[in-house]
C-alpha positions as CSV (number, residue, x, y, z in Angstrom):
1,X,20.1,1.6,-2.9
2,X,20.1,1.0,0.7
3,X,17.0,-1.2,0.6
4,X,18.6,-3.1,-1.9
5,X,21.7,-4.1,-0.2
6,X,19.6,-4.7,3.3
7,X,17.3,-7.0,1.7
8,X,20.2,-9.0,-0.2
9,X,18.7,-7.7,-3.4
10,X,22.1,-6.7,-5.0
11,X,22.9,-9.0,-7.9
12,X,26.4,-9.5,-7.1
13,X,27.8,-7.6,-10.5
14,X,29.3,-4.3,-11.3
15,X,26.7,-2.2,-12.7
16,X,28.6,-1.1,-15.8
17,X,31.1,-3.3,-16.8
18,X,29.0,-6.8,-15.5
19,X,32.2,-7.9,-13.8
20,X,31.5,-10.1,-10.8
21,X,32.0,-8.3,-7.3
22,X,34.6,-9.7,-5.2
23,X,37.1,-10.3,-8.3
24,X,41.1,-10.2,-6.9
25,X,42.2,-6.5,-6.0
26,X,45.3,-5.3,-8.5
27,X,47.9,-5.4,-5.8
28,X,51.3,-3.5,-7.0
29,X,53.5,-5.2,-4.6
30,X,54.2,-9.3,-5.6
31,X,55.1,-9.9,-2.1
32,X,51.9,-9.3,-0.7
33,X,48.8,-11.9,-1.2
34,X,45.9,-11.7,-3.4
35,X,42.9,-10.4,-1.1
36,X,39.1,-10.7,-2.5
37,X,37.2,-8.1,-1.8
38,X,34.8,-9.1,1.3
39,X,36.9,-11.8,1.9
40,X,39.0,-11.6,5.5
41,X,40.1,-8.9,7.8
42,X,43.0,-6.7,8.1
43,X,44.3,-9.2,10.5
44,X,44.2,-12.3,8.5
45,X,45.7,-10.2,5.8
46,X,48.7,-8.9,8.0
47,X,49.3,-12.5,8.8
48,X,50.2,-13.7,5.6
49,X,52.5,-11.1,5.0
50,X,56.1,-11.8,5.3
51,X,57.4,-10.9,9.2
52,X,58.4,-7.8,9.8
53,X,60.1,-5.9,12.8
54,X,56.2,-5.0,14.0
55,X,55.2,-8.0,16.3
56,X,51.6,-9.2,15.5
57,X,48.7,-10.0,17.8
58,X,47.9,-13.3,17.0
59,X,44.9,-13.3,18.9
60,X,41.9,-15.1,17.5
61,X,41.3,-14.0,14.2
62,X,37.4,-12.8,13.5
63,X,35.9,-13.3,10.4
64,X,34.0,-10.9,8.3
65,X,30.2,-11.7,8.0
66,X,30.2,-12.3,4.6
67,X,27.5,-13.9,2.2
68,X,29.2,-17.5,2.4
69,X,29.1,-17.5,5.9
70,X,27.0,-20.0,7.7
71,X,26.3,-17.7,10.5
72,X,22.7,-16.5,10.6
73,X,22.4,-12.9,10.6
74,X,19.1,-10.9,11.0
75,X,17.8,-9.0,8.3
76,X,17.8,-5.2,9.3
77,X,14.4,-3.7,8.2
78,X,15.1,-1.4,5.3
79,X,12.4,0.9,6.3
80,X,12.7,3.3,8.7
81,X,10.2,4.7,11.8
82,X,9.5,7.2,9.8
83,X,9.1,5.5,6.3
84,X,6.8,2.9,8.4
85,X,4.6,6.0,9.9
86,X,4.5,7.2,6.1
87,X,3.5,3.8,4.5
88,X,0.6,3.2,7.4
89,X,-0.6,7.0,6.6
90,X,-0.8,6.3,3.0
91,X,-2.6,2.7,3.8
92,X,-4.9,4.5,6.0
93,X,-5.8,7.2,3.0
94,X,-6.0,4.8,0.5
95,X,-8.8,3.0,2.8
96,X,-10.7,6.5,3.0
97,X,-10.8,6.6,-0.7
98,X,-12.0,3.3,-1.5
99,X,-14.6,4.0,1.1
100,X,-15.4,6.8,-0.9
101,X,-15.8,5.7,-3.8
102,X,-17.4,2.6,-2.7
103,X,-20.1,5.0,-1.0
104,X,-20.9,7.2,-3.7
105,X,-24.2,8.0,-4.5
106,X,-26.0,10.0,-7.0
107,X,-27.7,13.1,-6.0
108,X,-29.3,13.6,-9.2
109,X,-33.2,12.6,-9.8
110,X,-35.6,12.7,-12.3
111,X,-36.7,16.2,-13.0
112,X,-40.3,15.2,-13.1
113,X,-40.1,13.3,-9.4
114,X,-40.8,16.5,-7.6
115,X,-44.2,17.1,-9.9
116,X,-45.3,13.4,-10.1
117,X,-45.1,12.9,-6.1
118,X,-47.0,16.3,-5.5
119,X,-49.6,16.1,-8.1
120,X,-51.4,13.4,-5.9
121,X,-52.9,15.7,-3.9
122,X,-55.1,13.6,-2.4
123,X,-52.3,12.6,-0.1
124,X,-51.3,14.9,3.1
125,X,-48.5,17.4,2.2
126,X,-46.2,15.8,5.2
127,X,-46.8,12.3,3.5
128,X,-45.8,13.6,0.2
129,X,-42.9,15.2,1.6
130,X,-41.5,11.8,2.8
131,X,-42.1,9.7,0.2
132,X,-40.6,12.0,-1.7
133,X,-37.5,11.9,0.4
134,X,-37.8,8.0,0.1
135,X,-37.8,8.4,-3.6
136,X,-34.6,11.0,-3.8
137,X,-32.4,8.2,-1.8
138,X,-33.5,5.3,-3.6
139,X,-33.5,6.2,-6.9
140,X,-34.5,3.6,-9.2
141,X,-37.3,3.2,-7.1
142,X,-37.9,7.2,-8.0
143,X,-37.5,6.9,-11.5
144,X,-40.1,3.9,-11.7
145,X,-42.5,6.0,-10.0
146,X,-42.6,8.9,-12.7
147,X,-42.8,6.2,-15.2
148,X,-46.1,4.8,-13.8
149,X,-49.8,5.9,-14.5
150,X,-51.6,7.8,-12.1
151,X,-53.3,4.8,-10.6
152,X,-50.2,2.4,-10.4
153,X,-48.3,5.7,-8.8
154,X,-51.4,5.8,-6.1
155,X,-51.0,2.4,-4.9
156,X,-47.2,2.6,-5.0
157,X,-47.5,5.6,-3.0
158,X,-50.0,4.0,-0.6
159,X,-47.5,0.9,-0.6
160,X,-44.4,2.9,0.1
161,X,-46.3,4.4,3.3
162,X,-47.4,0.7,4.5
163,X,-44.2,-0.6,4.1
164,X,-41.8,2.7,5.9
165,X,-43.6,3.4,8.8
166,X,-40.9,5.1,9.8
167,X,-41.2,7.8,7.2
168,X,-44.1,9.5,8.9
């Protein structure tokens, strides 16, 4: 509710009855003028009343800042400092979740990948383990490696070692 009124999102109508706000107040005494809600101040109302024994000050009358006023008011922020901190923390958490989702990779590999690499006994065991790690990190290449026949697999193994000298 506080945010609605602070940001002037209120409709100006009563919720249940749809009666516009700012309607005249029902006054029991006929001598008193009708006062619109939100218009004028107590001093203005008292000045319009018939004179009584009390003397009213005739100083300058301050007007109530109402929606019809031409004076510009600064909008107060509807969020407190605590709310701002919570929103900031939620935004940071959402960024972390989004980056975690974007960085997901499948840890599963083809069940025959290990056997396909380790059966290439022509190559050194360190080379085979390095290529196995590479193929596990690059799942699509690992799947294709398993599907290759033996000759093509050996050529692909050499090509991977040649293209990635940092594996060794």
